C-alpha positions in Angstrom: -80.5 -47.4 -119.4 -80.0 -43.8 -120.2 -76.0 -42.4 -120.5 -76.6 -40.8 -117.2 -77.6 -43.8 -115.5 -74.9 -46.3 -116.5 -74.3 -49.3 -114.6 -70.8 -49.8 -112.5 -69.0 -52.6 -113.9 -65.3 -51.6 -112.8 -63.8 -49.6 -110.0 -60.3 -48.7 -109.4 -59.5 -47.9 -105.6 -56.5 -46.4 -104.3 -56.7 -44.8 -100.7 -54.9 -43.5 -98.2 -57.4 -43.3 -95.5 -58.6 -46.9 -95.3 -61.5 -46.6 -93.1 -64.3 -48.4 -94.1 -62.8 -49.5 -97.3 -63.1 -53.6 -96.7 -67.1 -53.3 -96.2 -67.6 -50.9 -99.0 -65.4 -52.9 -101.5 -67.2 -55.8 -100.7 -70.7 -54.3 -101.4 -69.4 -53.5 -104.4 -68.1 -57.1 -105.3 -71.5 -58.6 -104.4 -72.8 -56.1 -106.9 -70.7 -57.7 -109.7 -68.1 -54.9 -109.7 -64.5 -55.8 -110.6 -62.1 -54.4 -108.4 -58.8 -53.1 -109.3 -56.3 -51.7 -106.8 -52.5 -50.7 -106.2 -50.1 -51.4 -103.1 -51.3 -51.3 -99.9 -55.0 -50.9 -100.8 -55.1 -54.1 -102.6 -53.2 -56.0 -100.0 -56.0 -54.9 -97.4 -58.4 -56.0 -99.7 -56.8 -59.5 -100.1 -56.3 -60.0 -96.4 -60.1 -59.1 -96.1 -61.0 -61.9 -98.3 -62.1 -59.7 -101.3 -61.2 -60.6 -104.8 -58.8 -58.0 -106.6 -57.0 -57.4 -109.8 -53.5 -55.3 -109.5 -53.4 -52.4 -111.7 -50.1 -53.7 -113.0 -52.1 -56.4 -114.5 -54.5 -54.1 -116.1 -51.5 -51.7 -117.7 -48.9 -54.5 -118.3 -46.6 -52.7 -116.3 -45.2 -53.1 -113.1 -45.2 -50.2 -110.3 -42.1 -48.2 -110.9 -40.0 -45.6 -109.1 -40.7 -46.7 -105.4 -44.3 -46.4 -106.4 -44.3 -42.7 -108.0 -45.8 -44.4 -111.2 -48.6 -46.8 -110.7 -51.9 -45.0 -112.3 -50.0 -43.1 -114.9 -50.8 -45.2 -117.8 -53.2 -45.0 -120.7 -55.1 -47.9 -119.9 -55.9 -46.4 -116.5 -56.8 -43.1 -117.7 -58.2 -43.7 -121.0 -60.4 -46.1 -119.0 -61.4 -43.4 -117.2 -61.9 -40.3 -119.4 -63.4 -41.9 -122.6 -66.9 -40.7 -123.4 -69.1 -44.0 -123.8 -71.5 -42.2 -126.2 -68.7 -41.2 -128.4 -68.5 -43.3 -131.5 -64.7 -42.7 -131.9 -63.7 -42.9 -128.2 -65.5 -46.5 -128.0 -63.5 -47.6 -131.3 -60.2 -46.1 -129.8 -60.9 -48.0 -126.4 -61.6 -51.3 -128.4 -58.3 -51.0 -130.6 -56.2 -50.4 -127.7 -58.0 -52.8 -125.6 -58.6 -50.3 -122.7 -61.1 -51.3 -120.2 -63.7 -49.1 -119.0 -63.4 -47.8 -115.4 -66.8 -46.9 -114.2 -65.8 -45.7 -110.4 -62.7 -44.1 -108.8 -62.1 -44.4 -105.1 -59.4 -42.2 -104.0 -58.1 -40.2 -101.1 -54.7 -38.5 -100.8 -51.4 -38.3 -99.1 -51.8 -35.9 -96.3 -48.6 -33.8 -96.8 -49.8 -31.2 -94.0 -49.3 -34.1 -91.5 -46.1 -35.1 -92.8 -45.0 -31.6 -92.1 -46.0 -31.7 -88.7 -43.7 -34.8 -87.5 -40.7 -33.8 -85.8 -37.4 -33.3 -87.7 -39.1 -34.2 -91.1 -36.8 -34.1 -94.0 -37.6 -32.5 -97.4 -37.2 -35.9 -99.1 -39.8 -37.3 -97.1 -42.0 -34.2 -97.5 -41.8 -34.4 -101.7 -42.6 -38.3 -101.6 -45.9 -37.1 -100.0 -46.8 -35.1 -102.7 -49.3 -37.0 -104.4 -49.6 -37.2 -108.1 -51.6 -40.2 -109.3 -54.3 -39.8 -107.2 -55.1 -36.2 -108.2 -54.8 -37.2 -111.7 -57.5 -39.9 -111.4 -59.7 -37.6 -109.3 -59.6 -34.7 -111.9 -60.1 -37.5 -114.5 -63.0 -39.2 -113.1 -64.6 -35.9 -112.1 -64.2 -34.4 -115.5 -65.9 -37.3 -117.2 -68.7 -37.4 -114.5 -71.4 -38.5 -116.8 -70.0 -41.8 -117.0 -67.7 -42.2 -113.8 -68.6 -41.6 -110.5 -65.5 -40.4 -108.1 -65.5 -41.1 -104.5 -62.9 -38.9 -102.1 -64.2 -39.6 -98.7 -65.1 -42.7 -96.7 -68.1 -40.5 -95.5 -70.0 -41.4 -98.9 -69.4 -44.7 -98.8 -72.6 -46.3 -97.1 -75.1 -43.8 -99.4 -73.4 -44.9 -102.6 -73.8 -48.7 -101.9 -77.2 -47.9 -100.8 -78.2 -46.3 -104.3 -76.3 -48.7 -106.4 -78.2 -51.5 -104.1 -81.4 -50.0 -104.9 -81.0 -49.3 -108.5 -78.9 -52.6 -109.7 -75.5 -51.3 -109.5 -76.1 -47.8 -111.2 -75.9 -44.2 -110.0 -77.8 -41.1 -111.1 -76.2 -38.2 -112.8 -77.4 -36.1 -109.7 -75.2 -38.1 -107.7 -72.3 -38.2 -110.0 -72.4 -34.9 -110.5 -72.4 -34.0 -106.6 -69.4 -36.2 -106.3 -67.4 -34.6 -108.9 -67.9 -31.2 -107.3 -66.6 -32.2 -104.2 -63.6 -34.0 -106.2 -62.6 -30.7 -107.5 -63.2 -29.3 -104.4 -60.4 -31.5 -102.9 -58.1 -31.3 -105.3 -58.0 -27.3 -105.6 -57.6 -27.6 -101.5 -54.8 -30.5 -102.1 -52.7 -28.3 -104.6 -53.2 -25.5 -101.9 -52.0 -27.2 -99.1 -48.9 -28.5 -101.2 -48.2 -24.6 -102.0 -48.8 -23.6 -98.6 -46.4 -26.4 -97.2 -44.1 -25.5 -99.3 -43.8 -22.1 -98.9 -42.6 -22.9 -95.4 -39.5 -24.7 -96.7 -35.8 -23.0 -97.0 -33.3 -24.1 -99.1 -30.3 -23.7 -96.6 -28.6 -26.7 -98.2 -30.4 -29.7 -96.5 -33.8 -28.2 -97.3 -35.3 -28.4 -93.8 -38.7 -27.1 -93.2 -38.4 -23.7 -91.1 -40.8 -22.0 -88.9 -43.4 -19.7 -90.4 -41.8 -16.4 -90.8 -43.9 -13.2 -91.9 -46.8 -14.0 -93.9 -47.4 -15.8 -97.5 -47.7 -13.7 -100.4 -50.7 -15.6 -101.1 -53.2 -16.5 -98.4 -54.6 -19.8 -99.0 -57.7 -20.9 -97.1 -59.5 -24.4 -97.2 -62.4 -25.2 -94.8 -65.1 -27.8 -95.3 -68.5 -26.8 -94.6 -69.4 -28.4 -91.1 -72.9 -27.3 -90.8 -75.6 -24.8 -91.7 -76.9 -22.4 -88.9 -80.1 -21.3 -88.3 -79.3 -17.6 -89.0 -76.0 -15.6 -87.9 -75.7 -12.7 -85.7 -79.6 -12.0 -86.4 -82.3 -13.8 -88.0 -82.1 -11.9 -91.1 -78.7 -13.0 -91.7 -77.8 -16.6 -93.3 -74.4 -18.5 -91.5 -72.8 -21.6 -91.7 -69.8 -22.9 -90.0 -66.6 -24.5 -91.4 -64.0 -27.0 -90.4 -60.3 -27.2 -91.1 -60.7 -30.9 -90.9 -59.1 -31.7 -87.8 -60.5 -33.0 -84.5 -59.4 -30.1 -82.7 -60.9 -26.4 -81.7 -64.2 -25.2 -81.4 -65.2 -26.2 -85.2 -64.4 -29.6 -84.6 -66.4 -29.9 -81.3 -68.4 -32.9 -80.3 -71.5 -32.1 -79.1 -73.1 -34.5 -76.3 -76.6 -33.1 -76.1 -78.9 -29.9 -76.6 -80.1 -27.9 -79.2 -78.1 -27.0 -82.2 -75.5 -24.3 -81.7 -76.3 -21.1 -82.9 -73.8 -18.5 -84.3 -74.0 -16.6 -81.6 -73.5 -19.5 -79.2 -70.2 -20.6 -81.1 -68.6 -17.3 -80.7 -69.2 -17.2 -77.0 -68.2 -20.7 -77.1 -64.9 -19.8 -78.5 -64.5 -16.9 -76.2 -65.2 -19.3 -73.1 -62.9 -22.1 -74.2 -59.9 -19.5 -74.9 -60.0 -18.1 -71.8 -60.2 -21.5 -69.9 -57.2 -22.4 -71.9 -54.8 -19.7 -70.1 -54.8 -21.6 -66.9 -53.0 -24.9 -65.7 -55.2 -24.8 -62.2 -59.0 -25.8 -62.5 -60.8 -22.6 -63.7 -64.5 -21.8 -64.8 -65.2 -19.0 -67.2 -68.6 -17.6 -67.6 -69.1 -15.6 -70.7 -71.6 -13.3 -72.1 -71.8 -11.5 -75.5 -67.8 -12.7 -75.7 -66.9 -11.1 -72.4 -66.4 -12.7 -69.2 -68.9 -12.1 -66.5 -67.2 -14.3 -63.9 -63.7 -16.1 -64.0 -62.3 -18.2 -60.8 -60.0 -20.9 -60.0 -60.4 -23.6 -57.5 -59.2 -26.7 -56.0 -62.0 -28.6 -57.8 -64.1 -27.4 -61.1 -67.1 -27.1 -59.1 -65.4 -24.6 -56.7 -64.0 -22.7 -59.7 -67.4 -22.4 -60.9 -69.0 -21.2 -57.3 -66.6 -18.5 -57.2 -67.0 -17.3 -61.0 -70.7 -17.4 -60.3 -70.3 -15.0 -57.5 -68.6 -12.3 -59.3 -71.9 -11.4 -61.5 -74.7 -14.1 -61.1 -76.9 -11.6 -62.7 -75.1 -11.6 -66.3 -74.3 -15.2 -65.8 -78.0 -16.3 -66.5 -78.0 -17.7 -69.8 -74.2 -17.5 -70.2 -71.9 -19.7 -71.8 -69.2 -21.7 -69.7 -65.6 -22.6 -70.7 -63.8 -25.3 -68.1 -60.3 -26.9 -68.5 -61.0 -29.8 -66.7 -63.7 -32.6 -67.3 -67.2 -31.7 -65.6 -67.7 -34.2 -63.0 -71.2 -34.8 -61.1 -70.1 -32.1 -58.2 -69.5 -29.3 -60.7 -72.6 -30.7 -62.6 -74.7 -30.4 -59.6 -73.6 -26.6 -59.2 -74.0 -25.7 -62.9 -77.5 -27.7 -63.1 -79.0 -25.0 -60.8 -78.7 -22.2 -63.4 -80.2 -21.6 -66.8 -76.9 -21.9 -69.2 -76.7 -21.9 -73.0 -73.5 -23.9 -73.5 -70.9 -25.8 -71.3 -67.6 -26.6 -72.9 -65.1 -28.8 -71.5 -62.4 -31.4 -72.4 -65.0 -34.2 -71.1 -68.1 -34.8 -69.1 -68.1 -37.8 -67.0 -71.1 -40.2 -67.1 -73.0 -39.0 -63.8 -72.7 -35.5 -65.2 -74.4 -36.3 -68.4 -76.7 -37.8 -66.6 -77.6 -34.8 -64.3 -78.0 -32.7 -67.4 -80.2 -34.6 -69.5 -83.3 -33.3 -67.8 -82.2 -29.8 -69.6 -83.1 -30.8 -73.2 -81.8 -27.5 -74.7 -78.5 -27.1 -72.7 -75.5 -27.9 -75.1 -72.6 -30.0 -73.5 -69.7 -29.6 -76.0 -66.5 -31.6 -75.9 -63.7 -29.8 -77.1 -60.2 -30.7 -77.8 -57.5 -28.1 -77.8 -56.0 -26.5 -80.7 -52.7 -24.5 -81.4 -54.0 -21.8 -82.8 -51.5 -19.9 -85.4 -53.4 -16.9 -86.9 -56.1 -15.0 -86.5 -58.1 -13.6 -89.5 -61.1 -11.0 -90.0 -62.6 -10.0 -93.1 -62.5 -6.3 -94.2 -64.2 -5.0 -97.4 -62.1 -6.1 -100.3 -59.8 -8.2 -98.2 -58.6 -9.8 -95.1 -56.6 -8.7 -92.1 -54.1 -11.7 -90.5 -52.0 -11.7 -87.5 -50.5 -13.8 -85.1 -52.8 -15.1 -82.3 -52.1 -13.4 -78.9 -50.5 -16.3 -77.3 -47.7 -14.2 -75.3 -47.5 -15.0 -71.7 -45.6 -12.8 -69.2 -42.6 -13.8 -67.8 -40.9 -13.0 -64.7 -38.3 -10.9 -66.1 -41.5 -8.8 -68.3 -42.6 -7.7 -64.8 -41.3 -3.8 -63.5 -42.5 -2.6 -60.2 -42.8 1.5 -61.0 -43.9 2.4 -57.7 -42.7 3.4 -54.2 -44.6 0.3 -53.0 -44.1 -3.1 -54.3 -47.2 -5.5 -54.2 -47.5 -8.0 -51.6 -47.3 -11.9 -52.6 -51.0 -11.9 -52.6 -51.4 -8.7 -54.6 -48.8 -10.2 -57.1 -50.9 -13.5 -57.3 -54.3 -11.5 -57.9 -52.4 -9.3 -60.3 -51.4 -12.1 -62.6 -54.5 -13.8 -62.4 -56.6 -10.2 -63.4 -53.9 -9.7 -66.3 -54.8 -13.5 -67.9 -58.5 -12.3 -67.8 -58.1 -8.8 -68.9 -56.3 -10.2 -72.4 -59.8 -11.7 -72.9 -62.1 -8.5 -72.3 -63.1 -6.2 -75.0 -60.9 -3.1 -74.7 -61.1 -1.0 -73.3 -60.7 -3.4 -70.3 -60.5 -3.0 -66.7 -60.6 -6.0 -64.5 -61.0 -6.0 -60.6 -60.1 -9.1 -58.9 -58.7 -11.3 -55.8 -56.3 -13.9 -56.1 -58.0 -16.4 -58.5 -61.3 -14.7 -58.7 -62.8 -11.9 -60.9 -64.8 -9.1 -59.0 -65.7 -6.7 -61.5 -65.2 -6.5 -65.1 -65.3 -3.2 -67.4 -65.4 -4.2 -70.9 -66.0 -2.3 -74.5 -65.8 1.1 -73.2 -64.4 4.3 -75.3 -62.9 5.5 -72.4 -60.8 3.8 -70.1 -61.8 5.8 -67.2 -65.4 4.6 -67.9 -64.3 0.8 -68.1 -62.7 1.6 -64.3 -66.2 3.1 -63.3 -68.2 0.1 -64.9 -66.2 -2.5 -63.6 -66.6 -1.3 -59.9 -70.4 -0.6 -60.6 -70.9 -4.4 -61.5 -69.0 -5.7 -58.6 -71.3 -7.9 -56.4 -68.2 -9.0 -54.1 -66.5 -6.4 -51.7 -64.1 -4.2 -53.9 -61.8 -3.3 -50.9 -58.4 -5.0 -50.9 -58.8 -6.0 -54.8 -56.2 -5.5 -57.4 -57.0 -4.1 -61.3 -55.7 -5.0 -64.8 -55.8 -3.0 -67.7 -55.2 -4.1 -71.2 -53.5 -1.0 -71.9 -51.7 2.1 -70.5 -53.5 4.7 -68.8 -53.5 8.0 -70.8 -54.4 10.1 -67.7 -54.1 9.7 -63.6 -58.0 9.6 -63.8 -58.2 5.7 -64.5 -56.0 5.2 -61.7 -58.0 7.6 -59.3 -61.2 5.7 -60.1 -59.5 2.4 -59.4 -58.4 3.7 -56.0 -61.6 4.9 -55.2 -63.6 1.9 -55.8 -61.0 -0.1 -53.0 -57.9 -1.5 -55.2 -54.9 -1.8 -53.8 -52.5 -2.6 -56.8 -52.8 -2.4 -60.6 -51.0 -4.2 -63.4 -51.0 -2.4 -66.9 -48.5 -2.6 -70.3 -47.2 1.4 -69.4 -46.1 3.3 -72.2 -47.9 6.3 -72.1 -46.5 9.7 -72.7 -47.8 10.6 -69.2 -46.5 7.5 -67.3 -44.6 9.5 -64.7 -47.8 11.5 -63.9 -49.8 8.0 -63.6 -47.3 6.7 -61.5 -47.1 9.8 -59.2 -50.9 9.4 -59.0 -50.4 5.5 -57.7 -48.0 6.9 -55.2 -49.8 9.5 -54.0 -52.9 7.2 -53.5 -50.6 4.2 -52.0 -51.0 1.9 -54.8 -48.6 -0.7 -56.2 -48.3 -0.7 -59.8 -46.5 -3.2 -62.2 -45.7 -2.7 -65.8 -45.7 -5.4 -68.3 -44.6 -3.9 -71.4 -47.1 -5.9 -73.3 -50.5 -4.7 -74.5 -53.5 -7.0 -75.1 -56.0 -4.9 -76.9 -59.1 -7.1 -78.0 -61.3 -5.7 -80.8 
């Protein structure tokens, strides 16, 4: 057997995530591999009826200092790091009675999860910085010619299968792949520690503080989730990466349909993000990241029907975001239109059965995630900003016209404001209470957005309200909105010509609210 294809005779196992470990360890034992383990991992294996040797028996030292020192010993790292083909190394192993270790199965304390615990203390945080685990992983990965290193339960089955088919050995290609993954893991782990500790203040009791400002070094760690067919266009390659959690669009569960494309995922994020603005049942229909119809309803089916009424032509081939599980009633309505993706917290069984005939339609279950920052590439660097999570408070609202909005107008204005936040700037949204009527998006001039929003309307504009994502620099946009039939406007205010714009609104009999909050979306 070549040096690259040595048999696995001895493995050390010490894991935090114990998923699938008993089954994997049992398969190793069946192949004649001696198992060495520590603490809770050893107990789990024994409780599962698997013979295991304590690492303290191997080293001749007990676990020390509340478990801080278990595997940091020459008989562990010497067993991992010595070169099997180097005569001097082999002689040293024999002289010091060091047993070769051919496989390391380790995963690490999750410091980031510890940091999210309420009222976590600094001492607990520090104790969740893994030392022995990363050391064994790096040792094994460095000596990958002779040692296999597994850091993820996802690899257990394939490794056990290869060992079974080869009589207990692993190929050099496999060991190299595992080593690459291992080094990526320790790099991400160190980055996670550094990023977490940057959030710790030294105010006497060492308490975690909230993120204030931005880190001096931006550390990003994401695992590739899947390769995409292509990017925005067929000549662009693309992939999607995950933060490793179970939340957000990148970690959504696809129930049916063909693979998601780059553009599908971008639209899916826009649809899901908008749907999360509302507490009542809502449906958002997205085309090219902009909403072409948004509505609330007593049920999701009603919300979808009202959203579709806004612009049924543009909705064809759209992406839907819903904030309620899709039931059979909603599925009956959605099934009538060609759609690319439907994203929701869940789909009930009758709904799934209804959609089954549409083989290409993607059904995606998403768990809500709290987004902290928004990142955007620029040449030579990265832009980072807080996520736009600002919601209006009653104290933000300032009526600036002679006429105050009616109660119905105010409800419609607040609905339109939530939608407008998710429309590409310059943005104008015409709406009634709980239903968009026309959306003007992404124009270079706010007055053009006002015209386009009115032009796109399929429902009557008379008696609607309008929301603007930023102030009106001139009265012409307000005049265009009044011409369309709207009776009230919500906007941030803050223009040098606010007084002129307010005068125009008064002249036209409009009610106008200033929010003091801008929602540019580029």
